[in-house]
C-alpha positions in Angstrom: 104.1 93.2 99.8 106.1 95.6 101.9 105.5 96.0 105.6 104.9 99.6 106.5 104.6 102.0 109.4 103.1 105.5 109.5 104.6 107.9 112.1 103.4 111.4 112.9 105.4 113.8 115.2 103.2 116.8 115.5 101.9 118.8 112.5 105.4 119.3 110.9 106.8 115.7 110.6 105.2 112.6 109.2 106.9 109.6 107.8 105.6 106.5 106.0 108.3 103.8 106.2 108.2 100.7 103.9 110.3 97.6 104.2 110.2 95.0 101.4 109.9 91.3 102.5 113.2 89.8 103.7 114.9 93.1 103.3 117.5 94.6 105.6 116.6 98.1 104.4 113.6 100.4 104.4 112.6 103.6 102.5 110.8 106.5 104.2 108.6 109.1 102.6 107.1 112.0 104.3 106.8 115.6 105.4 109.6 117.4 107.3 112.2 114.7 106.7 114.5 116.6 104.3 115.3 120.1 103.2 115.1 119.1 99.6 112.6 121.1 97.6 109.5 119.2 96.4 110.1 118.0 92.8 113.9 118.2 93.1 114.5 114.5 93.0 114.4 112.5 89.7 114.7 108.8 88.9 113.5 107.2 92.0 113.2 103.5 90.9 110.5 101.0 91.7 111.4 97.5 90.6 108.4 95.4 89.6 108.0 91.9 88.3 105.3 92.8 85.8 105.6 96.3 84.4 102.3 96.1 82.5 100.3 95.2 85.7 102.1 97.8 87.7 101.5 100.5 85.1 97.8 99.6 84.9 97.5 99.7 88.7 98.9 103.2 88.8 96.7 104.3 86.0 93.7 102.9 87.7 94.6 105.1 90.7 94.7 108.3 88.5 98.5 108.4 87.9 99.7 109.6 84.5 102.2 106.9 83.5 104.3 106.9 80.3 104.0 104.1 77.8 106.4 101.2 78.4 109.8 101.7 76.8 113.0 99.7 76.7 116.8 100.2 76.5 118.7 98.9 73.6 122.3 99.8 74.4 122.3 103.6 74.7 119.0 104.0 72.8 115.5 104.1 74.4 112.9 102.5 72.2 109.1 102.1 72.5 107.5 99.0 74.0 108.9 96.5 76.4 112.2 94.7 75.7 111.3 92.2 72.9 112.7 89.3 74.9 111.3 90.6 78.3 114.8 90.5 79.7 115.1 91.9 83.3 116.4 95.4 83.9 115.6 96.7 80.4 111.8 97.7 80.3 110.6 100.9 82.0 107.8 103.3 82.4 107.9 106.7 84.1 105.7 109.0 86.1 105.8 112.0 88.5 104.4 112.1 92.0 102.2 115.0 93.1 105.3 117.0 94.2 106.9 116.6 90.7 109.5 114.1 91.7 110.3 111.6 88.9 109.8 107.9 89.2 110.9 105.0 87.0 109.3 101.6 87.0 111.8 98.9 86.1 110.8 95.4 85.2 112.9 92.6 86.9 111.5 89.2 86.5 114.7 87.2 87.0 117.6 88.1 89.2 121.2 87.0 88.8 122.7 84.4 91.3 123.4 86.0 94.6 120.6 88.6 94.2 117.7 86.5 95.4 116.4 85.4 98.8 116.4 81.7 99.5 113.0 80.4 100.7 
């Protein structure tokens, strides 16, 4: 689970900053942080180890999430990747501002892309 902080600087600026475990980077969401129009960003990616569980969790919270689909070369096909290979299964949703999000299932990472315990 990511560590997080919630900062408010008056009524015009608020940020929620999340840092994944063992990560050297964070992501911030909030109000007054950018001049981009709400809904103008598409394809934020959230990497999850179990796309079905992540999708069900979002649905249980009232989020409308697409069915799972997978990439087969340049084609997008219904359902998860038949072999459940990493980086190939997705589901999509929009946040309340209309920004587009993509869940991506990664259950095994190539050498050099994991943290040693």
